[in-house]
N, C-alpha and C positions, 0 to 999 in steps of 0.2 A: 504494500500500500504506500502510495506517494503522499507526502504532506506538502501542501502548497504554502510556500513562505514568501514568495515574491511575485507580484502581478504588475504588468505594464498596461496603462491606459493610453491609447493613442487618439488624441483629439479631445478637447475639453469644451465642447459646445454644451447645449442643454442636456443631451443624452449622456455625454461623457461625465458631466457633473453628477447626474443622477446615479450612474453606476459607481462613481467614486464614493458618494455618500452611502450607498447600499453595501459596497464592499467593506467600508469601515464599520458599518453596523453589524454585518454578518461575521466578519473576520477581523476583529480589532488588532490582532497581532501580526497580520500580514503587512509586509513592506510594499508600498505602492510607488511605482515610478510613473511619471506623467511625461509623455512626449507631446509638445505643443510648438506652435510656430515661434520663430526667433523674436518677433516683436513683443512677445509676452514676457512677463517677469520670470526670473529663474527660480522662483519659489512659489509654492502654493499649498496652503493648508497642511504643512508638516510633511509633505511628500517630496521625494526627489524629482526635480524637473530637468529634462534635457530637451535639446532642440534638433537632434539628429537620430535617426533610427539606429545607426551603428553604435552610437553612444548608449542608447537604451538597451540594445542587445548585449552590450558589454557587462551590464549589471546581471546578466543571466536570469531573466525572468522565466518562470516556468509556464506562465500563462499570460495571454494578452487579450485585451478588449479593443477591437478596432471600431472607433466611433467617428471616423472621418467621413466626408462625402463619398458616395458609393463608387464614383469613378476611380478612386484610389484603392479600394478595398483589396482587389486581387493582387496587385503589385506588392502591397505591404504584407499581405498574408503569405505570399510565396517566400519572401525574405524571412519571415518568422518561422515558417515550416522548415526552411533550410537550416535554421539554427535550433531545431528541436523544440520550438515553443508551441504549446497548445493555443488554439485561437477561437475566440468568440467574435463573430462579425455581426455588427448591427445590420438590420435589414435595410434595403435589399442587399444580397450578397455582392451584386455588381450592378452595372447599368444595362447589361445584356447577358445572354447566355454564353457568349464567346469567352473561352478560357476557363470555364468552370470545371469541365471534366479533367483538365490538366491539374487543377488544384486538388481534385478528389484523388487522382492517381498518386500525387505526391504525398498526400496525407495518409493514404493506405500503405504506401511503401515505407513510410517512416513511423507508422503506428502513432499518429498524432491526431488528437481530437479537434474537430472543427464543428462548431455549433453556430447557428444563425439566429439572430434575436427577434423572432416573431413572438413577442411577449403575450399577445392576446390568447395564445394557447394555454396560458397559465391562469387565465381568469376563471374563477369557479363557475360563474354564470354561463360562460361559453362551454366549459367542460360538461356542465349539466345538460345544456342544449344538445350538444353532440351525442351524449349518452342516450338521451331521450329518443333522438331520431334513429340512432343505430339499433336500439332495442326494438324499434317499430311499435312502440306502445300505442300510438294513434294511427296505425296502419301505414301503408306505403306513402312516401313523400312524392307527390305529383310534380311539384316544381318549387323553386326557391328564388327569392329576390334578396340580394345583398346590396345595401346602399350605405355609403359613407360620404359625408361632406362637411366642410368647415371653411369659412372665409379666410384665405391665406394671410391677409394683413393682420388677422387676429391670432394667428398661431403662437407667436412668440412676443408677448407684450414687452415694449421697450426696445424692440429691434425692428429696423426698417426691413420689411419683407423683400424689397427689391434686391438687397445684397445677400439674402439668405441662400443657402444651398437649394432650398425648395423651389426657388425661382429661376435657377440657372441650369441650362442643359449641360454645360461643361462640368457641373458638379453632381449630375444625376438627379435633378429636380423634376417636378411635374407630378400630376395626379397618379399616373400609372405606376411610377416607382415609389413615390412617397406613401401611397395608400395601398400598397401591395399586400397588406395584411389579409384583405378579402380573398385574394387569389390563393393565399396560403391556407387559411382556415377552411375554405370550401373544399379543397383537395383533402385536407385532414379529415373532414367529416364525411365526404361523399366519394372519395376515391380518385383514381387517375382521370385527368381530362381526356375526352375522346374527340371533341371538336371544339372550335372556337371561331366566332366571327365578332368583329367589334370595330369601334372607332375610338381614336385617341385624338382629341381636338383642342384647339385654343379658340374659345368663343367669347371671352370677356375682354375688357379693356385694362385688365391688370398688366402692370409693367413687368412681364415675364417673357422668356423665350421658350417656354415649355407648354405642355398640354395642361389645361385646367378642367377638362371634362373627358371622362371615359365611359363608354357604354358598350357592354359586351354580352354575348350569349355563349355560355359554355356548357357542354355536356360532360357528365361524370359517370363513371362506372365502378361499382364495387360489388363483387360476388355476383355478377350477372344482373345487378339492378342498376338501371340507368336513371339518372336525375338530371333535369335541365335547370340551369340557373341563369338568372338575369342579374348582371352586375353593373352597378352605377357608382362611379368615383368622381368627386369634384372638389375643387378648391374655392367654391363659390357661395355655398350656403351661409347665410349670416348667423344662423343658429346651428351649433354643432349637432351632427346627426350620425348615428351609426347603429344600424339594425340589420338583422337577417330574419326574413319571414319564410317559413316553411309551410306550404299548403299540403296538408295530409288528408288521408281518407276520412278521419274522424275528428278533424279540427285543424285550426291554423295556429301555429306556434311561432311566437316572435321572441327573438333574443334582442334585447336593447342594451347596448354597451354603455350608453350614457346613464340610464337608470339602473344599470347593473342587475337586470332581472330577466326572467323568462315567463312569458304570459301565454296561456292557452285560451283560444276563442272557440267555443262550440255553440252553434245556433246563436242565441242572443245573450249568452252568458260568457263571462271571462273569469279566469282564475289565475292568480299569481302562483306559479309552480316553484319559483325560486327567487329569492331576493338577496343579493349580495350586499356588502357593506360600503360599496362605492369607493373603496380605497384602491385606486389603480396601481399604486406603487407595489402592492403585494405581488403582482404579476412580474414586476421587474426584479424584486427580491428573489422570487422563486426561480426565475430562469438563471440567475447568476449562481444560486445555490446548486441547481441541477448541473450546471456546467462544471463547477469546482468538484462536486461529488463524482462526476463521471471521470475526471482526471485522477482523483485520489483513489477511486475504486476500480479503475480501468473498465468502466461500463460504457454502453453506447449512449450518445447524446440523443435527445428526443427530436431535435430539429436539425437534420444533417444536411450535407451538401446535396444529396439527391432531392430532398424537399425543396431546397433553394433553387435547384435546377428546374424543377417542375414549374415554380413560379416564374422564373426568367424565361422559360420556353413559352409560357402563356403571354408574357410581356412582349416577346418578339413576334408572336403570332398575331396579337392585337395590332401591333404597329404595322405588320405586313398587310393585315386585312384592311386597315385604314388606307394604305397607299394603293390598294388594288380595288377599292370600291367603285361601283358603276354609277356614272352620272347620267341622268335622263336628259333628253332634249339637247344633247351635245351636237354641235355642228362642226 
């Protein structure tokens, strides 16, 4: 059994700071190294701060959390794997599926853990929703609608959205990548995708060079059962919204991430089947604990490179579908 004593955090934006605080809470005796840009100070909250990856690797971290924009993820991950460092990569794993298989092969060859940070899988309300559907308690699931939206300028209070990674193609921004949780958890619940058609569009006057609206239809198959899903992702809604609606034989079941609950609708009645405590940070604590436990006990990580590749293959397919759509009345 390995004992983790030293962890590297790469990038100290909002998610990097969250992971830092959670690491300190869960593992107060772990030494933490932070890699951040040179323009920042060389000290932070009692941690070792460095400005070059080679300098960080020289401290021999056993594990690293990659919290940079997604366009940098694979390059950094390869360097860490070359030095025997187990890696947690914030979602999405990259900005396309290109190069992901090579990372998988290197991780397998070197027996290194790679986990991807789709934290919604650790929300108890979503876990309950998944179990309910997979048990078939309310009959077959005829179709599913997954929707998420929030106005981009409101995402990070105090920060100009124009300069955020979410707004820039060069940093892996846009609705399709930033809101790829839906692509992940739908495959987790309903199985492998079998088809996809969709559009990834820029429809607003937001000052961004990426998509702000995604609409897609995806088919999933699990043990011979096919489920059709409608997916909507946007950076536009002024009130934060995240729900998944499953229309089943004996009722309609809705998972609401904002309310942190699962509600059943039958005829004219509704019943709250599950109510969480609305503490979203628990999911982030859980994923880090699972990652560290997998390293120390040499067990499998629950969200692996294959899962991330499924998401990125869907991302690529939706982009391709957008570029090949048919326009009527063309001359």
